[in-house]
GUVO-877685 format. One line per field, with one value per residue: residue number from 1; residue in three letters; x, y, z of N, C-alpha, C, O in turn. Coordinates in steps of 0.2 Angstrom, whole numbers, plus 5000, padded with zeros to 4 digits. Example, Ala and Ser with C-alpha at 12.3 -4.5 7.8 and 13.67 -1.06 7.14 Angstrom:
nunu	1 | 2
zaro	ALA | SER
n_u	5066 | 5064
n_v	4972 | 4989
n_w	5039 | 5035
ca_u	5062 | 5068
ca_v	4978 | 4995
ca_w	5039 | 5036
c_u	5066 | 5064
c_v	4984 | 5000
c_w	5039 | 5039
o_u	5071 | 5067
o_v	4983 | 5006
o_w	5042 | 5040
//
This chain:
nunu	1 | 2 | 3 | 4 | 5 | 6 | 7 | 8 | 9 | 10 | 11 | 12 | 13 | 14 | 15 | 16 | 17 | 18 | 19 | 20 | 21 | 22 | 23 | 24 | 25 | 26 | 27 | 28 | 29 | 30 | 31 | 32 | 33 | 34 | 35 | 36 | 37 | 38 | 39 | 40 | 41 | 42 | 43 | 44 | 45 | 46 | 47 | 48 | 49 | 50 | 51 | 52 | 53 | 54 | 55 | 56 | 57 | 58 | 59 | 60 | 61 | 62 | 63 | 64 | 65 | 66 | 67 | 68 | 69 | 70 | 71 | 72 | 73 | 74 | 75 | 76 | 77 | 78 | 79 | 80 | 81 | 82 | 83 | 84 | 85 | 86 | 87 | 88 | 89 | 90 | 91 | 92 | 93 | 94 | 95 | 96 | 97 | 98 | 99 | 100 | 101 | 102 | 103 | 104 | 105 | 106 | 107 | 108 | 109 | 110 | 111 | 112 | 113 | 114 | 115 | 116 | 117 | 118 | 119 | 120 | 121 | 122 | 123 | 124 | 125 | 126 | 127 | 128 | 129 | 130 | 131 | 132 | 133 | 134 | 135 | 136 | 137 | 138 | 139 | 140 | 141 | 142 | 143 | 144 | 145 | 146 | 147 | 148 | 149 | 150 | 151 | 152 | 153 | 154 | 155 | 156 | 157 | 158 | 159 | 160 | 161 | 162 | 163 | 164 | 165 | 166 | 167 | 168 | 169 | 170 | 171 | 172 | 173 | 174 | 175 | 176 | 177 | 178 | 179 | 180 | 181 | 182 | 183 | 184 | 185 | 186 | 187 | 188 | 189
zaro	UNK | UNK | UNK | UNK | UNK | UNK | UNK | UNK | UNK | UNK | UNK | UNK | UNK | UNK | UNK | UNK | UNK | UNK | UNK | UNK | UNK | UNK | UNK | UNK | UNK | UNK | UNK | UNK | UNK | UNK | UNK | UNK | UNK | UNK | UNK | UNK | UNK | UNK | UNK | UNK | UNK | UNK | UNK | UNK | UNK | UNK | UNK | UNK | UNK | UNK | UNK | UNK | UNK | UNK | UNK | UNK | UNK | UNK | UNK | UNK | UNK | UNK | UNK | UNK | UNK | UNK | UNK | UNK | UNK | UNK | UNK | UNK | UNK | UNK | UNK | UNK | UNK | UNK | UNK | UNK | UNK | UNK | UNK | UNK | UNK | UNK | UNK | UNK | UNK | UNK | UNK | UNK | UNK | UNK | UNK | UNK | UNK | UNK | UNK | UNK | UNK | UNK | UNK | UNK | UNK | UNK | UNK | UNK | UNK | UNK | UNK | UNK | UNK | UNK | UNK | UNK | UNK | UNK | UNK | UNK | UNK | UNK | UNK | UNK | UNK | UNK | UNK | UNK | UNK | UNK | UNK | UNK | UNK | UNK | UNK | UNK | UNK | UNK | UNK | UNK | UNK | UNK | UNK | UNK | UNK | UNK | UNK | UNK | UNK | UNK | UNK | UNK | UNK | UNK | UNK | UNK | UNK | UNK | UNK | UNK | UNK | UNK | UNK | UNK | UNK | UNK | UNK | UNK | UNK | UNK | UNK | UNK | UNK | UNK | UNK | UNK | UNK | UNK | UNK | UNK | UNK | UNK | UNK | UNK | UNK | UNK | UNK | UNK | UNK
n_u	4988 | 4977 | 4970 | 4955 | 4952 | 4941 | 4938 | 4937 | 4926 | 4911 | 4896 | 4895 | 4908 | 4919 | 4923 | 4932 | 4927 | 4930 | 4936 | 4927 | 4919 | 4911 | 4898 | 4897 | 4882 | 4876 | 4880 | 4881 | 4886 | 4890 | 4891 | 4892 | 4889 | 4900 | 4915 | 4921 | 4919 | 4905 | 4903 | 4890 | 4886 | 4879 | 4880 | 4882 | 4883 | 4893 | 4894 | 4884 | 4873 | 4867 | 4863 | 4871 | 4873 | 4884 | 4894 | 4906 | 4920 | 4928 | 4944 | 4945 | 4948 | 4946 | 4948 | 4952 | 4941 | 4946 | 4942 | 4938 | 4933 | 4927 | 4926 | 4914 | 4905 | 4888 | 4884 | 4875 | 4860 | 4857 | 4846 | 4845 | 4857 | 4869 | 4880 | 4895 | 4908 | 4924 | 4930 | 4943 | 4952 | 4945 | 4940 | 4928 | 4913 | 4902 | 4887 | 4875 | 4857 | 4851 | 4861 | 4862 | 4850 | 4837 | 4842 | 4843 | 4832 | 4834 | 4844 | 4852 | 4858 | 4875 | 4877 | 4886 | 4892 | 4897 | 4907 | 4908 | 4922 | 4927 | 4941 | 4944 | 4931 | 4915 | 4904 | 4894 | 4884 | 4884 | 4873 | 4872 | 4865 | 4854 | 4844 | 4839 | 4825 | 4814 | 4796 | 4787 | 4774 | 4758 | 4743 | 4731 | 4731 | 4718 | 4708 | 4710 | 4716 | 4728 | 4730 | 4731 | 4739 | 4739 | 4743 | 4749 | 4752 | 4767 | 4776 | 4793 | 4806 | 4815 | 4808 | 4805 | 4793 | 4785 | 4777 | 4770 | 4767 | 4750 | 4751 | 4761 | 4765 | 4765 | 4781 | 4787 | 4801 | 4808 | 4815 | 4823 | 4825 | 4838 | 4841 | 4829 | 4819 | 4810 | 4800 | 4807 | 4807 | 4800 | 4808 | 4813 | 4817
n_v	5216 | 5222 | 5239 | 5249 | 5266 | 5279 | 5286 | 5275 | 5269 | 5260 | 5253 | 5235 | 5233 | 5222 | 5221 | 5220 | 5219 | 5219 | 5206 | 5199 | 5196 | 5208 | 5214 | 5229 | 5236 | 5248 | 5265 | 5281 | 5297 | 5312 | 5329 | 5340 | 5357 | 5362 | 5355 | 5338 | 5327 | 5315 | 5297 | 5287 | 5271 | 5255 | 5239 | 5221 | 5207 | 5194 | 5181 | 5179 | 5185 | 5196 | 5214 | 5230 | 5248 | 5260 | 5275 | 5284 | 5295 | 5306 | 5300 | 5289 | 5272 | 5255 | 5237 | 5226 | 5212 | 5195 | 5186 | 5174 | 5171 | 5158 | 5148 | 5136 | 5120 | 5114 | 5100 | 5090 | 5089 | 5085 | 5082 | 5096 | 5101 | 5107 | 5102 | 5107 | 5108 | 5113 | 5120 | 5120 | 5114 | 5103 | 5101 | 5098 | 5106 | 5109 | 5117 | 5123 | 5124 | 5136 | 5146 | 5149 | 5155 | 5159 | 5155 | 5141 | 5137 | 5138 | 5129 | 5117 | 5101 | 5100 | 5113 | 5128 | 5139 | 5153 | 5153 | 5160 | 5161 | 5161 | 5161 | 5149 | 5142 | 5140 | 5153 | 5159 | 5158 | 5162 | 5161 | 5159 | 5173 | 5171 | 5156 | 5141 | 5132 | 5118 | 5116 | 5109 | 5107 | 5115 | 5124 | 5122 | 5135 | 5147 | 5148 | 5162 | 5171 | 5176 | 5189 | 5198 | 5202 | 5190 | 5180 | 5165 | 5153 | 5143 | 5127 | 5123 | 5112 | 5111 | 5113 | 5125 | 5138 | 5150 | 5164 | 5165 | 5169 | 5165 | 5157 | 5147 | 5130 | 5113 | 5105 | 5114 | 5125 | 5137 | 5153 | 5160 | 5174 | 5173 | 5182 | 5190 | 5180 | 5180 | 5176 | 5176 | 5173 | 5162 | 5147 | 5141 | 5126
n_w	6202 | 6190 | 6190 | 6189 | 6185 | 6190 | 6178 | 6169 | 6171 | 6167 | 6160 | 6161 | 6165 | 6174 | 6191 | 6207 | 6223 | 6240 | 6239 | 6231 | 6215 | 6204 | 6193 | 6184 | 6182 | 6180 | 6177 | 6182 | 6178 | 6188 | 6189 | 6202 | 6206 | 6214 | 6219 | 6218 | 6204 | 6203 | 6203 | 6201 | 6204 | 6200 | 6206 | 6202 | 6212 | 6206 | 6211 | 6221 | 6217 | 6222 | 6223 | 6224 | 6228 | 6225 | 6227 | 6219 | 6220 | 6209 | 6203 | 6212 | 6213 | 6208 | 6209 | 6196 | 6192 | 6195 | 6184 | 6172 | 6155 | 6146 | 6131 | 6130 | 6130 | 6131 | 6139 | 6146 | 6157 | 6174 | 6185 | 6195 | 6190 | 6179 | 6166 | 6158 | 6146 | 6144 | 6129 | 6124 | 6134 | 6138 | 6150 | 6163 | 6169 | 6183 | 6185 | 6196 | 6194 | 6200 | 6198 | 6185 | 6182 | 6171 | 6160 | 6157 | 6151 | 6137 | 6133 | 6123 | 6120 | 6116 | 6112 | 6110 | 6123 | 6133 | 6147 | 6163 | 6174 | 6191 | 6201 | 6196 | 6196 | 6190 | 6188 | 6181 | 6165 | 6148 | 6135 | 6116 | 6108 | 6100 | 6098 | 6089 | 6091 | 6092 | 6091 | 6103 | 6108 | 6105 | 6105 | 6091 | 6078 | 6075 | 6061 | 6050 | 6058 | 6054 | 6050 | 6061 | 6076 | 6084 | 6097 | 6105 | 6118 | 6117 | 6119 | 6120 | 6114 | 6124 | 6135 | 6139 | 6139 | 6129 | 6121 | 6105 | 6087 | 6081 | 6070 | 6071 | 6072 | 6079 | 6079 | 6071 | 6068 | 6078 | 6080 | 6094 | 6105 | 6117 | 6127 | 6130 | 6130 | 6120 | 6106 | 6089 | 6075 | 6063 | 6057 | 6042 | 6034
ca_u	4982 | 4975 | 4964 | 4951 | 4951 | 4934 | 4937 | 4936 | 4920 | 4906 | 4892 | 4898 | 4914 | 4919 | 4927 | 4932 | 4926 | 4930 | 4937 | 4921 | 4918 | 4905 | 4897 | 4894 | 4876 | 4873 | 4885 | 4879 | 4891 | 4886 | 4896 | 4889 | 4892 | 4906 | 4918 | 4923 | 4914 | 4903 | 4901 | 4885 | 4886 | 4875 | 4885 | 4879 | 4888 | 4892 | 4893 | 4878 | 4867 | 4864 | 4866 | 4873 | 4874 | 4890 | 4895 | 4914 | 4923 | 4933 | 4951 | 4945 | 4950 | 4943 | 4952 | 4948 | 4940 | 4950 | 4937 | 4940 | 4928 | 4930 | 4921 | 4912 | 4899 | 4883 | 4884 | 4869 | 4858 | 4855 | 4842 | 4846 | 4864 | 4870 | 4887 | 4898 | 4914 | 4929 | 4931 | 4950 | 4955 | 4940 | 4938 | 4920 | 4911 | 4895 | 4884 | 4868 | 4852 | 4850 | 4866 | 4861 | 4844 | 4832 | 4845 | 4843 | 4826 | 4836 | 4850 | 4852 | 4864 | 4880 | 4876 | 4891 | 4891 | 4902 | 4906 | 4913 | 4925 | 4930 | 4945 | 4943 | 4925 | 4910 | 4899 | 4888 | 4885 | 4880 | 4872 | 4871 | 4860 | 4848 | 4844 | 4833 | 4822 | 4808 | 4790 | 4785 | 4767 | 4755 | 4736 | 4731 | 4729 | 4711 | 4708 | 4708 | 4720 | 4735 | 4731 | 4731 | 4745 | 4736 | 4748 | 4747 | 4758 | 4770 | 4781 | 4798 | 4809 | 4819 | 4804 | 4803 | 4786 | 4785 | 4772 | 4772 | 4761 | 4745 | 4752 | 4766 | 4762 | 4769 | 4786 | 4790 | 4807 | 4807 | 4821 | 4821 | 4831 | 4839 | 4841 | 4823 | 4815 | 4804 | 4800 | 4809 | 4804 | 4799 | 4814 | 4812 | 4823
ca_v	5216 | 5229 | 5243 | 5254 | 5273 | 5281 | 5288 | 5269 | 5265 | 5259 | 5247 | 5229 | 5232 | 5217 | 5223 | 5216 | 5223 | 5214 | 5199 | 5196 | 5199 | 5212 | 5217 | 5236 | 5236 | 5254 | 5270 | 5288 | 5302 | 5318 | 5334 | 5345 | 5364 | 5363 | 5349 | 5332 | 5323 | 5309 | 5291 | 5283 | 5264 | 5249 | 5233 | 5215 | 5202 | 5188 | 5174 | 5178 | 5188 | 5202 | 5221 | 5236 | 5254 | 5264 | 5282 | 5285 | 5302 | 5306 | 5298 | 5283 | 5266 | 5248 | 5232 | 5222 | 5206 | 5190 | 5182 | 5172 | 5169 | 5152 | 5145 | 5129 | 5116 | 5111 | 5093 | 5087 | 5091 | 5080 | 5085 | 5103 | 5103 | 5107 | 5100 | 5110 | 5106 | 5118 | 5118 | 5119 | 5109 | 5097 | 5100 | 5098 | 5111 | 5108 | 5123 | 5122 | 5128 | 5143 | 5151 | 5151 | 5159 | 5157 | 5153 | 5134 | 5135 | 5138 | 5125 | 5111 | 5097 | 5102 | 5120 | 5132 | 5144 | 5156 | 5151 | 5164 | 5157 | 5165 | 5157 | 5142 | 5140 | 5143 | 5157 | 5161 | 5156 | 5166 | 5157 | 5163 | 5178 | 5168 | 5149 | 5139 | 5127 | 5114 | 5117 | 5102 | 5107 | 5121 | 5124 | 5124 | 5142 | 5148 | 5151 | 5169 | 5175 | 5178 | 5196 | 5202 | 5200 | 5186 | 5175 | 5159 | 5150 | 5137 | 5124 | 5121 | 5105 | 5112 | 5114 | 5133 | 5141 | 5157 | 5166 | 5165 | 5170 | 5159 | 5152 | 5142 | 5123 | 5108 | 5103 | 5120 | 5127 | 5144 | 5157 | 5163 | 5178 | 5171 | 5188 | 5192 | 5175 | 5181 | 5173 | 5181 | 5171 | 5154 | 5145 | 5136 | 5121
ca_w	6199 | 6187 | 6193 | 6185 | 6188 | 6188 | 6171 | 6165 | 6173 | 6161 | 6161 | 6159 | 6168 | 6180 | 6196 | 6213 | 6229 | 6246 | 6237 | 6227 | 6208 | 6203 | 6187 | 6184 | 6178 | 6179 | 6179 | 6180 | 6180 | 6190 | 6191 | 6205 | 6205 | 6217 | 6221 | 6213 | 6200 | 6206 | 6199 | 6205 | 6201 | 6203 | 6205 | 6204 | 6214 | 6201 | 6215 | 6225 | 6213 | 6225 | 6220 | 6228 | 6225 | 6228 | 6224 | 6220 | 6218 | 6204 | 6205 | 6215 | 6209 | 6209 | 6207 | 6191 | 6195 | 6193 | 6181 | 6165 | 6151 | 6142 | 6127 | 6132 | 6126 | 6135 | 6138 | 6148 | 6163 | 6178 | 6190 | 6195 | 6189 | 6171 | 6165 | 6153 | 6144 | 6141 | 6122 | 6123 | 6139 | 6139 | 6158 | 6164 | 6175 | 6184 | 6187 | 6198 | 6191 | 6202 | 6196 | 6178 | 6181 | 6166 | 6154 | 6156 | 6146 | 6130 | 6132 | 6119 | 6120 | 6111 | 6111 | 6112 | 6127 | 6136 | 6154 | 6167 | 6180 | 6196 | 6205 | 6192 | 6198 | 6186 | 6192 | 6176 | 6158 | 6143 | 6129 | 6110 | 6108 | 6097 | 6097 | 6085 | 6094 | 6089 | 6095 | 6105 | 6109 | 6105 | 6102 | 6084 | 6077 | 6072 | 6054 | 6049 | 6063 | 6052 | 6049 | 6067 | 6080 | 6089 | 6100 | 6109 | 6121 | 6114 | 6123 | 6116 | 6115 | 6130 | 6141 | 6139 | 6137 | 6127 | 6116 | 6098 | 6083 | 6080 | 6064 | 6073 | 6073 | 6082 | 6074 | 6068 | 6071 | 6079 | 6083 | 6101 | 6108 | 6124 | 6132 | 6132 | 6130 | 6115 | 6099 | 6084 | 6069 | 6061 | 6053 | 6037 | 6032
c_u	4980 | 4970 | 4961 | 4950 | 4943 | 4933 | 4936 | 4930 | 4915 | 4902 | 4895 | 4905 | 4914 | 4925 | 4927 | 4932 | 4926 | 4932 | 4932 | 4920 | 4911 | 4905 | 4894 | 4888 | 4873 | 4879 | 4882 | 4884 | 4887 | 4892 | 4892 | 4893 | 4899 | 4909 | 4920 | 4917 | 4912 | 4901 | 4896 | 4884 | 4882 | 4879 | 4881 | 4884 | 4887 | 4892 | 4887 | 4872 | 4864 | 4867 | 4867 | 4874 | 4880 | 4891 | 4903 | 4915 | 4928 | 4940 | 4951 | 4946 | 4947 | 4947 | 4948 | 4947 | 4944 | 4945 | 4940 | 4934 | 4931 | 4924 | 4920 | 4906 | 4895 | 4883 | 4877 | 4867 | 4856 | 4852 | 4843 | 4853 | 4865 | 4878 | 4889 | 4905 | 4918 | 4931 | 4938 | 4953 | 4951 | 4938 | 4931 | 4919 | 4904 | 4892 | 4877 | 4863 | 4851 | 4855 | 4866 | 4854 | 4840 | 4835 | 4845 | 4837 | 4828 | 4842 | 4849 | 4858 | 4869 | 4881 | 4883 | 4889 | 4897 | 4901 | 4911 | 4915 | 4928 | 4934 | 4944 | 4936 | 4920 | 4905 | 4893 | 4889 | 4881 | 4879 | 4872 | 4865 | 4853 | 4849 | 4838 | 4831 | 4815 | 4802 | 4788 | 4777 | 4764 | 4748 | 4736 | 4728 | 4722 | 4712 | 4706 | 4712 | 4727 | 4736 | 4732 | 4737 | 4742 | 4742 | 4745 | 4753 | 4761 | 4775 | 4786 | 4802 | 4813 | 4815 | 4802 | 4796 | 4786 | 4779 | 4774 | 4766 | 4757 | 4747 | 4757 | 4762 | 4767 | 4775 | 4789 | 4796 | 4807 | 4814 | 4819 | 4827 | 4832 | 4839 | 4834 | 4818 | 4809 | 4805 | 4802 | 4806 | 4804 | 4805 | 4812 | 4818 | 4827
c_v	5222 | 5232 | 5247 | 5261 | 5274 | 5283 | 5281 | 5266 | 5266 | 5253 | 5241 | 5228 | 5227 | 5220 | 5219 | 5220 | 5218 | 5207 | 5196 | 5200 | 5202 | 5214 | 5224 | 5236 | 5242 | 5259 | 5276 | 5293 | 5309 | 5323 | 5340 | 5352 | 5365 | 5356 | 5344 | 5330 | 5317 | 5303 | 5287 | 5276 | 5259 | 5243 | 5226 | 5210 | 5196 | 5181 | 5174 | 5181 | 5194 | 5209 | 5226 | 5242 | 5258 | 5270 | 5283 | 5292 | 5301 | 5305 | 5292 | 5277 | 5260 | 5243 | 5229 | 5215 | 5200 | 5185 | 5180 | 5170 | 5164 | 5150 | 5137 | 5126 | 5113 | 5104 | 5090 | 5090 | 5085 | 5083 | 5093 | 5105 | 5102 | 5106 | 5103 | 5108 | 5112 | 5116 | 5117 | 5114 | 5103 | 5096 | 5101 | 5102 | 5109 | 5114 | 5121 | 5127 | 5135 | 5148 | 5153 | 5154 | 5155 | 5154 | 5145 | 5132 | 5135 | 5134 | 5119 | 5107 | 5099 | 5109 | 5124 | 5138 | 5147 | 5155 | 5156 | 5161 | 5163 | 5160 | 5149 | 5139 | 5143 | 5147 | 5159 | 5158 | 5161 | 5162 | 5162 | 5167 | 5175 | 5160 | 5147 | 5132 | 5124 | 5115 | 5110 | 5102 | 5114 | 5120 | 5125 | 5131 | 5142 | 5150 | 5158 | 5173 | 5177 | 5185 | 5200 | 5199 | 5196 | 5181 | 5170 | 5156 | 5143 | 5134 | 5121 | 5114 | 5105 | 5112 | 5121 | 5134 | 5148 | 5158 | 5167 | 5167 | 5164 | 5155 | 5147 | 5136 | 5119 | 5106 | 5108 | 5122 | 5135 | 5147 | 5161 | 5168 | 5176 | 5176 | 5190 | 5186 | 5175 | 5178 | 5178 | 5179 | 5164 | 5153 | 5140 | 5132 | 5123
c_w	6196 | 6191 | 6188 | 6188 | 6186 | 6181 | 6166 | 6166 | 6168 | 6163 | 6158 | 6162 | 6174 | 6185 | 6202 | 6219 | 6235 | 6244 | 6233 | 6220 | 6207 | 6196 | 6187 | 6179 | 6176 | 6181 | 6177 | 6183 | 6182 | 6192 | 6195 | 6204 | 6208 | 6219 | 6216 | 6209 | 6204 | 6201 | 6203 | 6201 | 6205 | 6201 | 6207 | 6206 | 6209 | 6205 | 6218 | 6222 | 6216 | 6222 | 6225 | 6225 | 6229 | 6224 | 6225 | 6217 | 6213 | 6206 | 6209 | 6211 | 6212 | 6206 | 6201 | 6194 | 6191 | 6190 | 6174 | 6161 | 6146 | 6137 | 6129 | 6128 | 6131 | 6134 | 6140 | 6155 | 6167 | 6184 | 6190 | 6194 | 6181 | 6170 | 6158 | 6152 | 6141 | 6134 | 6120 | 6127 | 6140 | 6146 | 6158 | 6170 | 6176 | 6187 | 6190 | 6195 | 6193 | 6200 | 6189 | 6176 | 6176 | 6160 | 6152 | 6151 | 6139 | 6128 | 6128 | 6120 | 6114 | 6110 | 6114 | 6117 | 6130 | 6144 | 6158 | 6173 | 6184 | 6201 | 6202 | 6194 | 6193 | 6190 | 6187 | 6169 | 6154 | 6136 | 6122 | 6111 | 6105 | 6096 | 6093 | 6089 | 6091 | 6094 | 6097 | 6106 | 6108 | 6103 | 6095 | 6083 | 6074 | 6065 | 6054 | 6054 | 6061 | 6051 | 6055 | 6071 | 6086 | 6091 | 6104 | 6112 | 6118 | 6119 | 6118 | 6118 | 6122 | 6136 | 6142 | 6136 | 6135 | 6123 | 6109 | 6093 | 6082 | 6075 | 6065 | 6075 | 6077 | 6077 | 6070 | 6071 | 6072 | 6082 | 6089 | 6103 | 6115 | 6129 | 6134 | 6133 | 6125 | 6109 | 6094 | 6077 | 6068 | 6056 | 6048 | 6036 | 6027
o_u	4982 | 4966 | 4964 | 4948 | 4940 | 4927 | 4933 | 4928 | 4914 | 4904 | 4898 | 4908 | 4909 | 4931 | 4923 | 4935 | 4922 | 4929 | 4933 | 4921 | 4906 | 4910 | 4889 | 4889 | 4870 | 4882 | 4881 | 4887 | 4883 | 4896 | 4888 | 4898 | 4904 | 4905 | 4919 | 4911 | 4916 | 4898 | 4899 | 4883 | 4881 | 4881 | 4878 | 4889 | 4882 | 4890 | 4883 | 4866 | 4859 | 4872 | 4864 | 4876 | 4880 | 4890 | 4905 | 4912 | 4931 | 4942 | 4956 | 4946 | 4945 | 4950 | 4942 | 4951 | 4946 | 4945 | 4944 | 4930 | 4935 | 4918 | 4925 | 4903 | 4897 | 4881 | 4874 | 4870 | 4853 | 4856 | 4841 | 4855 | 4863 | 4882 | 4886 | 4908 | 4916 | 4933 | 4940 | 4957 | 4953 | 4936 | 4928 | 4922 | 4900 | 4896 | 4873 | 4865 | 4849 | 4854 | 4868 | 4853 | 4839 | 4832 | 4845 | 4837 | 4825 | 4845 | 4844 | 4864 | 4867 | 4885 | 4885 | 4884 | 4903 | 4896 | 4917 | 4911 | 4931 | 4931 | 4944 | 4936 | 4920 | 4902 | 4887 | 4895 | 4876 | 4884 | 4873 | 4860 | 4848 | 4854 | 4833 | 4835 | 4812 | 4803 | 4786 | 4774 | 4767 | 4746 | 4740 | 4724 | 4720 | 4716 | 4702 | 4711 | 4731 | 4741 | 4735 | 4740 | 4743 | 4745 | 4740 | 4759 | 4756 | 4778 | 4785 | 4800 | 4815 | 4817 | 4797 | 4794 | 4788 | 4775 | 4780 | 4760 | 4759 | 4744 | 4759 | 4757 | 4773 | 4773 | 4794 | 4797 | 4805 | 4817 | 4814 | 4833 | 4827 | 4839 | 4834 | 4812 | 4804 | 4811 | 4801 | 4803 | 4807 | 4806 | 4809 | 4823 | 4832
o_v	5228 | 5229 | 5249 | 5261 | 5271 | 5282 | 5282 | 5261 | 5271 | 5249 | 5241 | 5223 | 5227 | 5220 | 5215 | 5225 | 5213 | 5203 | 5190 | 5206 | 5200 | 5215 | 5224 | 5236 | 5243 | 5258 | 5277 | 5292 | 5311 | 5321 | 5344 | 5352 | 5368 | 5351 | 5345 | 5330 | 5314 | 5305 | 5283 | 5276 | 5259 | 5242 | 5226 | 5209 | 5193 | 5176 | 5168 | 5179 | 5197 | 5208 | 5225 | 5242 | 5258 | 5271 | 5282 | 5295 | 5296 | 5308 | 5289 | 5278 | 5259 | 5244 | 5228 | 5213 | 5201 | 5179 | 5184 | 5166 | 5165 | 5151 | 5134 | 5130 | 5110 | 5102 | 5086 | 5094 | 5080 | 5087 | 5095 | 5111 | 5098 | 5110 | 5103 | 5106 | 5114 | 5110 | 5114 | 5110 | 5098 | 5091 | 5106 | 5102 | 5109 | 5117 | 5119 | 5132 | 5140 | 5154 | 5158 | 5155 | 5149 | 5152 | 5143 | 5127 | 5133 | 5134 | 5115 | 5111 | 5100 | 5111 | 5122 | 5142 | 5145 | 5157 | 5157 | 5158 | 5168 | 5156 | 5145 | 5133 | 5149 | 5144 | 5161 | 5157 | 5165 | 5160 | 5168 | 5166 | 5177 | 5158 | 5150 | 5128 | 5128 | 5115 | 5106 | 5097 | 5119 | 5115 | 5130 | 5134 | 5137 | 5155 | 5160 | 5180 | 5179 | 5187 | 5206 | 5194 | 5197 | 5178 | 5170 | 5157 | 5140 | 5137 | 5118 | 5112 | 5100 | 5112 | 5122 | 5131 | 5152 | 5153 | 5169 | 5166 | 5158 | 5149 | 5143 | 5135 | 5120 | 5105 | 5107 | 5120 | 5138 | 5144 | 5164 | 5166 | 5177 | 5175 | 5192 | 5187 | 5172 | 5177 | 5184 | 5184 | 5160 | 5157 | 5135 | 5134 | 5120
o_w	6199 | 6194 | 6182 | 6194 | 6182 | 6179 | 6161 | 6163 | 6164 | 6167 | 6152 | 6160 | 6178 | 6183 | 6203 | 6219 | 6235 | 6247 | 6231 | 6220 | 6210 | 6193 | 6191 | 6173 | 6171 | 6186 | 6171 | 6189 | 6179 | 6196 | 6192 | 6201 | 6205 | 6220 | 6210 | 6211 | 6207 | 6196 | 6207 | 6195 | 6211 | 6195 | 6212 | 6202 | 6209 | 6201 | 6217 | 6223 | 6213 | 6218 | 6231 | 6219 | 6235 | 6218 | 6230 | 6213 | 6212 | 6211 | 6211 | 6204 | 6218 | 6200 | 6201 | 6197 | 6185 | 6192 | 6171 | 6164 | 6142 | 6139 | 6131 | 6124 | 6136 | 6128 | 6135 | 6158 | 6165 | 6188 | 6185 | 6196 | 6178 | 6174 | 6153 | 6157 | 6136 | 6133 | 6115 | 6125 | 6143 | 6148 | 6155 | 6175 | 6172 | 6192 | 6186 | 6192 | 6189 | 6200 | 6187 | 6171 | 6176 | 6155 | 6146 | 6148 | 6135 | 6123 | 6131 | 6120 | 6109 | 6106 | 6120 | 6115 | 6128 | 6147 | 6156 | 6177 | 6182 | 6203 | 6206 | 6192 | 6193 | 6195 | 6190 | 6167 | 6156 | 6133 | 6123 | 6114 | 6107 | 6095 | 6093 | 6090 | 6087 | 6100 | 6092 | 6104 | 6111 | 6100 | 6093 | 6087 | 6070 | 6064 | 6057 | 6054 | 6065 | 6051 | 6054 | 6069 | 6092 | 6086 | 6106 | 6110 | 6115 | 6123 | 6113 | 6123 | 6125 | 6142 | 6146 | 6131 | 6139 | 6122 | 6108 | 6096 | 6083 | 6075 | 6061 | 6078 | 6077 | 6071 | 6067 | 6077 | 6067 | 6085 | 6089 | 6102 | 6120 | 6135 | 6140 | 6136 | 6126 | 6106 | 6095 | 6074 | 6072 | 6052 | 6051 | 6037 | 6025
//
């Protein structure tokens, strides 16, 4: 199995510690006056979602995680389980709602996503960075509020609730950033 030396450490690196995959979410390099360089890392467990902090000395090594990222398509949701299909092998994967965090709010049937597999089991998904969704419900905007940054809550076709400018109406199509859950722009046909 491949290994990473401390000189390879960077944010986004997927490593394996005690047989479990971790994502390096933060890495700070520190060189004290005397002695070895130190690499302070924050790692998120990709299976359980917990985080840990570790400090490594220059020359230490970590195993690369045995994870595979595949292109998949969101098929449907049933109760608290979401079903995805591998775009090349057509194999289906079921992922519980708690493993995909708040991403479920932006999933539409047929949408392409990236699924992360560990030992051929799905552990997380990454949707496209922006999605276009239809506004299901919102309060009507007040006349004259177009010049200021007035926002209001809107409900999208997927059930997600976000804030958007007051000029957004029911049946409008809006672009949403899935990483932040924020309104980006209104989309015209």
